[in-house]
Backbone as CSV, one residue per row, in Angstrom:
resi,resn,N_x,N_y,N_z,CA_x,CA_y,CA_z,C_x,C_y,C_z
1,MET,-6.791,131.482,119.059,-5.484,131.906,119.552,-4.432,130.836,119.267
2,LYS,-4.792,129.563,119.475,-3.849,128.482,119.215,-3.465,128.434,117.748
3,LYS,-4.444,128.668,116.872,-4.164,128.624,115.438,-3.194,129.731,115.041
4,VAL,-3.329,130.884,115.642,-2.431,131.994,115.330,-1.010,131.664,115.780
5,LEU,-0.869,131.108,116.994,0.447,130.739,117.491,1.081,129.645,116.635
6,ILE,0.303,128.660,116.241,0.819,127.589,115.384,1.249,128.166,114.032
7,PHE,0.450,129.067,113.482,0.781,129.687,112.210,2.097,130.459,112.310
8,LEU,2.249,131.250,113.378,3.477,132.017,113.559,4.688,131.108,113.760
9,LEU,4.509,130.010,114.459,5.583,129.067,114.681,6.016,128.415,113.366
10,VAL,5.045,128.009,112.566,5.358,127.381,111.283,6.057,128.374,110.360
11,ILE,5.573,129.599,110.287,6.203,130.626,109.453,7.618,130.913,109.954
12,GLY,7.788,131.005,111.232,9.113,131.278,111.794,10.106,130.178,111.515
13,LEU,9.674,128.926,111.583,10.578,127.815,111.325,10.902,127.661,109.845
14,THR,9.951,127.927,108.992,10.189,127.740,107.561,10.929,128.913,106.933
15,SER,10.894,130.069,107.547,11.574,131.223,106.963,12.935,131.477,107.596
16,SER,13.489,130.511,108.280,14.782,130.709,108.936,15.919,130.834,107.935
17,GLN,15.734,130.419,106.692,16.766,130.585,105.679,17.079,132.060,105.456
18,GLY,16.123,132.923,105.607,16.352,134.353,105.437,17.237,134.940,106.515
19,TRP,17.324,134.281,107.664,18.138,134.769,108.768,19.552,134.214,108.732
20,ALA,19.786,133.200,107.934,21.097,132.558,107.895,22.133,133.499,107.289
21,SER,23.374,133.290,107.694,24.448,134.108,107.128,24.690,133.689,105.683
22,PRO,25.257,134.578,104.882,25.458,134.255,103.473,26.459,133.127,103.293
23,ALA,26.267,132.344,102.255,27.171,131.239,101.948,28.429,131.791,101.292
24,PRO,29.528,131.042,101.378,30.753,131.518,100.738,30.593,131.577,99.222
25,ASP,31.279,132.515,98.628,31.235,132.666,97.185,32.077,131.555,96.551
26,PRO,31.495,130.720,95.698,32.250,129.607,95.100,33.465,130.045,94.298
27,LYS,33.488,131.278,93.804,34.641,131.762,93.043,35.873,131.942,93.929
28,HIS,35.690,132.136,95.223,36.809,132.402,96.126,37.408,131.136,96.715
29,ILE,36.736,130.018,96.590,37.193,128.792,97.240,38.575,128.356,96.769
30,PRO,38.890,128.332,95.461,40.241,127.912,95.057,41.347,128.816,95.601
31,SER,41.118,130.122,95.644,42.156,131.021,96.161,42.349,130.836,97.664
32,VAL,41.269,130.579,98.394,41.389,130.336,99.832,42.156,129.040,100.080
33,LYS,41.858,127.993,99.311,42.569,126.713,99.470,44.055,126.889,99.187
34,LYS,44.393,127.693,98.185,45.799,127.928,97.852,46.501,128.669,98.987
35,LYS,45.855,129.672,99.559,46.450,130.429,100.657,46.640,129.561,101.894
36,ILE,45.672,128.698,102.175,45.773,127.797,103.332,46.927,126.831,103.124
37,ALA,47.055,126.259,101.928,48.151,125.334,101.639,49.500,126.023,101.780
38,ASP,49.584,127.270,101.346,50.817,128.037,101.469,51.160,128.275,102.934
39,CYS,50.170,128.560,103.742,50.402,128.785,105.171,50.850,127.503,105.872
40,VAL,50.335,126.368,105.447,50.752,125.092,106.035,52.196,124.796,105.648
41,ASP,52.529,124.986,104.370,53.873,124.672,103.883,54.946,125.543,104.516
42,HIS,54.663,126.818,104.742,55.669,127.751,105.239,55.469,128.160,106.694
43,GLN,54.561,127.509,107.405,54.292,127.814,108.824,54.067,129.312,109.050
44,ARG,53.206,129.893,108.230,52.913,131.319,108.349,51.742,131.561,109.288
45,ARG,51.833,132.665,109.993,50.742,133.104,110.858,49.716,133.819,109.987
46,LEU,48.437,133.638,110.290,47.396,134.301,109.536,46.248,134.698,110.455
47,VAL,45.380,135.529,109.938,44.180,135.947,110.659,42.986,135.594,109.781
48,VAL,42.082,134.796,110.327,40.872,134.395,109.609,39.738,135.289,110.086
49,GLU,39.053,135.905,109.136,37.901,136.733,109.487,36.635,135.971,109.113
50,THR,35.749,135.765,110.080,34.527,135.006,109.864,33.425,135.905,109.321
51,TYR,32.325,135.284,108.898,31.202,136.044,108.358,30.521,136.920,109.402
52,ASP,30.710,136.587,110.687,30.128,137.432,111.732,31.157,138.433,112.269
53,ASN,32.184,138.736,111.453,33.200,139.758,111.710,34.113,139.475,112.902
54,ARG,34.282,138.210,113.252,35.276,137.856,114.274,36.615,137.634,113.584
55,ARG,37.695,138.008,114.249,39.042,137.815,113.705,39.752,136.791,114.574
56,LEU,40.222,135.707,113.940,40.857,134.611,114.654,42.301,134.464,114.181
57,PRO,43.286,134.885,114.980,44.689,134.744,114.581,45.224,133.366,114.954
58,GLY,46.216,132.899,114.194,46.840,131.632,114.519,47.632,131.050,113.374
59,PHE,47.941,129.761,113.494,48.673,129.006,112.497,47.803,127.850,112.028
60,VAL,47.898,127.514,110.761,47.183,126.354,110.237,48.061,125.141,110.504
61,THR,47.581,124.213,111.339,48.372,123.042,111.684,48.022,121.829,110.839
62,LYS,46.802,121.781,110.341,46.372,120.650,109.531,45.348,121.158,108.530
63,ALA,45.419,120.667,107.294,44.472,121.087,106.273,44.020,119.877,105.477
64,GLY,42.712,119.804,105.258,42.127,118.761,104.430,41.575,119.383,103.161
65,THR,40.754,118.630,102.444,40.196,119.155,101.198,39.124,120.204,101.448
66,ASP,38.369,120.069,102.535,37.278,121.000,102.808,37.365,121.664,104.172
67,SER,38.447,121.459,104.889,38.543,122.040,106.220,40.016,122.230,106.601
68,PHE,40.237,122.997,107.672,41.576,123.169,108.209,41.469,123.432,109.707
69,VAL,42.587,123.249,110.387,42.658,123.456,111.836,43.505,124.693,112.087
70,LEU,42.931,125.648,112.779,43.624,126.880,113.124,43.998,126.799,114.597
71,SER,45.310,126.856,114.874,45.787,126.773,116.259,46.432,128.087,116.642
72,CYS,46.201,128.477,117.870,46.846,129.695,118.363,47.566,129.364,119.662
73,SER,48.676,130.052,119.888,49.427,129.831,121.111,49.052,130.925,122.117
74,VAL,48.854,130.500,123.327,48.511,131.448,124.394,49.769,131.693,125.189
75,SER,50.109,132.966,125.353,51.344,133.281,126.093,51.033,133.799,127.469
């Protein structure tokens, strides 16, 4: 019984890559960076949709080479 549980645990831990969400498409990265830079320059409001289908509205307040900060105002 212990061997079966250990086997299932090892299989479950090693196959977790199949459960992960898909990685971003490398072809879209330059266009996303351009849109983020445009939103920072012109203080535009945007909605970011995540891979788990959440929609996050707000403004980009800071942007780096690989990340950005999305801020929203609560009224």
